[in-house]
C-alpha positions in Angstrom: 72.0 97.5 139.4 72.6 99.2 136.2 75.6 98.7 133.7 76.7 101.2 131.1 79.7 100.8 128.9 82.8 102.6 130.4 86.7 102.7 129.5 88.5 100.2 132.1 89.0 101.9 135.1 87.3 104.5 134.5 84.7 105.9 136.8 83.0 108.9 137.1 80.4 107.6 140.0 80.9 109.2 143.3 81.5 107.7 146.6 79.8 108.5 149.8 81.9 109.9 152.6 81.0 111.7 155.8 81.1 115.0 153.7 80.3 113.8 150.1 80.7 115.9 147.1 77.6 116.2 145.7 77.4 116.9 141.8 75.1 120.0 142.6 77.4 121.4 145.2 80.4 122.9 142.9 82.3 125.5 144.7 80.6 128.1 141.9 77.0 126.8 142.8 76.7 125.7 139.0 75.3 122.6 137.7 77.5 119.9 137.3 78.9 119.6 133.7 79.4 116.0 133.5 76.6 112.6 134.4 77.7 110.0 136.7 77.3 106.4 134.6 74.4 105.2 136.8 72.5 108.2 136.3 73.0 108.2 132.5 71.9 105.0 132.2 68.7 105.6 133.5 68.5 108.5 131.2 69.5 106.6 128.0 67.0 103.7 128.8 64.3 105.8 129.6 64.7 107.7 126.2 64.8 104.4 124.2 61.9 103.2 126.3 60.2 106.7 124.8 61.4 105.9 121.1 60.7 102.2 121.2 57.0 102.4 123.2 53.9 102.0 121.1 49.8 102.7 122.1 49.4 103.7 125.9 53.1 102.5 127.1 54.1 105.2 124.7 52.4 108.0 126.8 54.0 106.7 129.9 57.3 106.6 128.6 56.8 110.2 127.6 56.1 111.4 130.8 59.0 109.8 132.8 60.9 111.0 130.8 59.5 114.6 130.7 60.1 113.8 134.9 63.1 112.8 134.7 64.9 115.2 132.7 63.2 117.7 135.1 64.7 115.6 138.2 68.1 116.1 136.4 67.6 119.4 136.5 66.3 119.8 139.9 69.1 117.3 140.9 71.8 119.8 139.8 73.0 118.1 136.1 73.3 120.6 133.1 71.4 121.0 130.8 74.3 120.5 127.8 75.4 117.2 129.9 72.0 116.1 129.8 71.7 116.7 126.1 75.3 115.1 125.2 74.2 112.2 126.9 70.9 112.0 124.7 71.9 112.9 121.7 69.6 115.5 121.6 69.8 119.4 121.1 69.4 121.0 124.8 66.4 123.2 123.8 64.3 120.4 123.0 65.2 119.2 126.3 64.4 122.7 127.9 60.8 122.6 127.3 60.2 118.9 127.9 61.5 118.7 131.6 59.0 118.6 134.3 60.5 119.8 137.3 59.8 119.3 141.0 58.1 115.6 139.9 58.0 112.3 141.7 58.2 108.9 139.7 55.7 106.5 140.9 57.2 102.8 142.1 55.8 101.3 138.5 57.6 103.8 136.6 60.7 103.1 138.7 60.6 99.4 138.0 60.2 99.9 134.6 63.8 101.7 134.7 65.3 98.5 136.7 65.5 100.7 139.6 64.4 98.9 143.2 63.9 101.4 145.6 64.8 99.1 148.5 67.9 98.0 147.1 68.8 101.6 146.2 67.7 102.4 149.8 70.3 99.3 151.1 73.3 100.8 149.0 73.0 104.7 150.0 71.8 106.3 153.4 68.1 106.3 153.6 67.9 110.4 153.8 69.4 110.3 150.2 66.3 108.8 148.4 63.8 110.0 150.6 60.7 108.2 152.2 58.0 107.6 149.1 55.1 109.4 149.2 51.6 107.7 148.7 49.1 109.5 146.3 45.5 109.3 146.1 45.6 106.8 143.5 47.5 104.3 146.5 50.7 104.3 144.0 53.9 105.2 146.3 55.9 107.9 144.3 60.0 109.0 145.1 61.4 112.4 144.1 63.0 112.5 140.1 65.8 114.5 141.6 65.9 112.5 144.9 66.6 109.1 143.2 68.9 110.8 140.3 70.8 112.1 143.2 71.5 109.3 145.1 72.4 107.5 141.6 75.1 109.9 141.1 76.9 109.3 144.2 76.6 105.3 144.1 79.8 103.7 143.0 
C-alpha cells in the first residue's frame, strides 16, 4: 500500500471495529485535527505530482489535487491539518478545493491506489461502488476513498 515516514511505533491509523471511530465523527461534530498516515501519503504524492508534472499531465495532476482537497474536506479532515501536511496556507487550499467530486480509476491508479485492494482491506461499503460515467470510465467518491484510507491500519 502506501508508506510514509513516521517514528517507530507511532501510528495514527484507525482500526475497523464494530463501532469504528471515524475521523469525521468527533464528539463535538468538528473536523478531525490530524490526518491519518495513508491520507497524508496520498495528498503529498498528489501535491508532488502537481508540482513536477508538465504539459497535459500538469492539468490532470492539478485537477486531481483539487478533487482530493475537496474529498479531504468532505471526509471531515480540517483545512488546517491539510495545509500543514502540504506546507501551504489554508487560504490557498480553500479556493482550490472542489467538494462532492469523484476520482477516476486512472487518477487513483496514478496515485498508487488500487480500488480492488482497498475493497479487500476494508468493508466494501466504506469505499463505495464505482459509478460509470458517460465517458466509460469508473469513478469513486474522493471523500469515500479518503475516509476509507483513514481507517486502514
